[in-house]
C-alpha positions in Angstrom: 19.7 3.1 -13.7 19.6 0.3 -16.2 16.6 -1.9 -16.3 18.8 -5.0 -15.7 19.9 -3.4 -12.4 16.3 -2.6 -11.5 15.2 -6.2 -12.0 18.2 -7.4 -9.9 17.1 -5.1 -7.0 13.5 -6.3 -7.2 14.6 -10.0 -7.4 16.9 -9.5 -4.3 14.1 -7.9 -2.3 11.7 -10.6 -3.4 14.1 -13.3 -2.1 14.5 -11.4 1.2 10.8 -10.6 1.8 8.8 -12.7 -0.6 5.8 -11.2 -2.4 2.8 -12.2 -0.4 0.8 -13.2 -3.5 -2.3 -14.3 -1.7 -5.8 -14.3 -3.0 -7.5 -11.1 -2.0 -11.3 -10.7 -2.4 -12.2 -7.3 -4.0 -14.9 -6.2 -1.5 -12.9 -7.1 1.6 -9.8 -5.5 0.1 -11.8 -2.3 -0.5 -13.1 -2.1 3.0 -9.7 -3.0 4.4 -8.1 -0.2 2.4 -10.6 2.3 3.8 -10.0 1.1 7.4 -6.2 1.3 6.9 -6.1 4.9 6.0 -4.0 6.8 8.6 -4.0 3.7 10.7 -1.3 1.1 11.3 -1.9 -2.3 9.7 -1.5 -3.9 13.1 -4.8 -2.2 14.0 -6.6 -2.1 10.7 -6.1 -5.7 9.6 -7.7 -7.2 12.8 -10.5 -4.6 12.6 -11.2 -5.7 9.0 -11.3 -9.3 10.1 -13.6 -8.5 13.0 -16.0 -6.7 10.7 -16.2 -9.6 8.2 -16.5 -12.1 11.0 -19.7 -10.2 12.1 -21.0 -9.3 8.6 -19.9 -11.8 5.9 -20.7 -9.6 2.9 -22.0 -6.2 1.6 -25.6 -6.9 2.6 -24.5 -8.0 6.0 -22.7 -4.7 6.6 -25.7 -2.7 5.3 -27.8 -4.4 7.9 -25.5 -3.4 10.8 -26.3 -0.2 12.7 -23.5 2.4 12.4 -23.0 2.3 16.2 -22.3 -1.4 16.0 -19.8 -1.0 13.2 -18.1 1.7 15.1 -17.6 -0.6 18.1 -16.4 -3.4 15.8 -13.7 -1.4 14.0 -12.5 0.7 17.0 -9.7 1.7 17.6 -8.9 2.4 13.9 -8.3 6.1 13.3 -11.4 8.2 12.5 -13.6 5.2 13.0 -16.8 7.2 13.0 -16.0 8.8 9.7 -14.9 5.5 8.2 -18.1 3.8 9.4 -20.2 6.4 7.4 -17.9 5.9 4.3 -18.3 2.1 4.5 -22.0 2.4 4.6 -22.0 4.9 1.7 -19.7 2.6 -0.4 -22.0 -0.4 0.3 -25.0 1.5 -0.9 -23.3 2.8 -4.0 -22.0 -0.7 -4.9 -25.5 -2.2 -4.4 -27.3 0.5 -6.4 -24.9 1.1 -9.2 -22.6 -1.9 -9.5 -24.8 -4.9 -8.7 -22.9 -5.3 -5.4 -19.6 -5.8 -7.2 -16.4 -3.7 -6.8 -15.5 -2.0 -10.0 -12.2 -2.9 -11.6 -11.3 0.5 -13.1 -9.3 3.2 -11.4 -11.7 6.0 -12.3 -14.7 4.2 -10.9 -12.9 3.2 -7.7 -11.8 6.8 -7.1 -15.4 7.9 -7.4 -16.2 5.9 -4.2 -16.1 7.8 -0.9 -12.7 7.7 0.7 -10.9 6.0 -2.2 -8.0 7.9 -3.6 -5.4 7.0 -6.2 -3.2 4.9 -3.9 -6.2 3.0 -2.5 -7.5 2.4 -6.0 -4.2 1.0 -7.1 -4.0 -1.3 -4.1 -7.4 -2.8 -5.0 -6.5 -3.1 -8.7 -3.1 -4.7 -7.9 -3.9 -7.0 -4.9 -7.5 -7.9 -5.7 -7.7 -7.8 -9.5 -4.1 -8.7 -10.3 -3.6 -5.6 -12.5 0.0 -4.6 -13.2 0.0 -1.3 -11.3 2.3 0.2 -8.6 0.5 1.5 -5.5 2.6 4.5 -4.3 2.6 4.9 -0.6 5.2 6.7 1.6 7.5 3.7 1.5 7.4 3.3 -2.3 7.9 7.1 -2.8 10.8 7.3 -0.3 12.7 4.2 -1.5 12.2 5.1 -5.2 13.8 8.5 -4.6 16.8 6.9 -2.8 17.3 4.5 -5.7 17.0 7.3 -8.3 13.9 5.8 -9.9 12.2 9.2 -9.5 12.9 12.6 -8.2 9.3 13.5 -7.3 7.3 13.2 -4.0 4.0 13.5 -5.9 2.4 10.0 -5.8 0.9 10.3 -9.3 4.2 11.4 -10.8 6.1 8.7 -9.0 3.6 6.2 -10.3 4.1 7.5 -13.8 7.9 7.3 -13.5 7.8 3.8 -12.1 5.5 2.5 -14.8 8.0 3.7 -17.3 10.9 1.7 -15.9 9.4 -1.3 -13.9 8.6 -4.3 -16.1 5.0 -5.2 -16.1 5.6 -8.6 -14.5 7.3 -7.0 -11.5 4.8 -4.1 -10.8 2.4 -6.1 -8.6 5.1 -7.2 -6.1 6.7 -3.8 -5.8 4.4 -2.2 -3.3 4.5 -5.3 -1.0 8.2 -5.8 -0.9 9.1 -2.0 -0.6 6.6 -1.6 2.3 8.3 -4.5 4.1 11.8 -3.2 3.1 10.8 0.3 4.2 9.6 -0.8 7.6 12.6 -2.9 8.3 15.6 -1.3 6.7 15.0 1.7 4.4 13.2 3.8 6.9 12.2 7.3 5.9 15.0 9.7 6.8 17.0 7.1 8.7 17.8 4.1 6.4 19.9 1.3 7.8 22.3 1.2 4.8 24.9 -0.7 6.7 22.7 -3.8 6.6 20.9 -3.2 3.3 20.9 -6.1 0.9 20.9 -3.7 -2.1 23.3 -1.0 -1.0 25.8 -1.6 -3.7 23.1 -0.8 -6.3 21.8 2.3 -4.4 23.1 5.7 -5.4 22.1 7.2 -2.0 23.8 4.5 0.2 27.2 6.2 0.3 25.7 9.5 1.5 23.7 7.8 4.3 26.7 5.6 5.3 28.9 8.7 5.6 26.3 10.4 7.8 26.1 7.3 9.9 29.8 7.3 10.4 29.9 11.0 11.3 27.1 10.6 13.8 28.6 7.7 15.6 32.1 9.2 15.6 30.6 12.1 17.6 28.6 10.0 20.0 
């Protein structure tokens, strides 16, 4: 796919969904990322806000007993394990990073519970670095568009960084997540209402499947 077409796709999705280019504080973003793992954002976002309403910063969280943190963040998935990770992260940041969140991928991934995708979210959303965070939506949609043929997050990231212009990388995760939840759902895309279907090499296949399914029903 030509880069001009890629840019057109991104611009269309930006118009539909709008990149939520808000100011994200690194520490809250880090804790929010940990809480969001294997948990829907409808649950993890309020839990993050509740925690920071109770403890305003790193020192505040360190002062909270684990049992209290567990009650605050419940019902996020694995809330007991995440409580321990949050405590560990706070101690490491205080002891090794002067209570600051590192801005390098390698250092972030050395923190408990922070993998490649989580690190990229922090770098992109909190530090404004031009990286693409590859979650399930980004991986699925990138495959449908022919931007990659891999399901390995690190390979998808590598492929996307080769073809996505630097000034469009930060918005990509945000708009593809919204697009994936609403239209390009994993395994069941709504190509018939897709705003970029004429640019998508997979649309014809899914539209044909849709026609066949409904002709039998």
